[in-house]
N, C-alpha and C positions, 0 to 999 in steps of 0.2 A: 544917719548910718547904713541905709541901704538907697544905695544908689543904681538907678535906673536903669539899662542894658547903654540908652543910648548917650546916655554923661557921662559914663566908664567907654565907651567909644569915641568920643569926644576927646577929656584926656589924656585917653592914649593915643589918639591919632598926635592929637599937639606935644608929646613928647619925641616922637620916633621921627618929624618932620620939620623942617624950619621954613621957615618963610618965600626964599627962592627954590623948593619945593614947588609949596604950595598953589606961585606966580607962575615956575611955568606949568602945571598941572589947570592951571585956572584958560591959560591962553591955550594949551593945547585942544582944552574944552571948548574956545572961542571959533579953536581956526576949525577943527570938527563939524562945529553948530555951522559956518559960515559955510564950507566945502558941502556938506549934507542938502543944506537949503535955497542955496547959489546951485546945485547940483539937478535941485526940481523944480524950483523959478525955473532955467533956462528951456528943461524937458519940458516942460505944461508948454513954455513961449511954441519951440518947436511945433509943436501938434495944433495949435491953430494959423 
């Protein structure tokens, strides 16, 4: 009867996005993470 806000957000998200959009989002997050952490790693290596 009383859904929490998190439950409602999950339900709304599931209704508005499909699997392809979800996969593209996670691939984008993965690529951005590799670029950011790779840049940090290379920057630290160049300092030393």
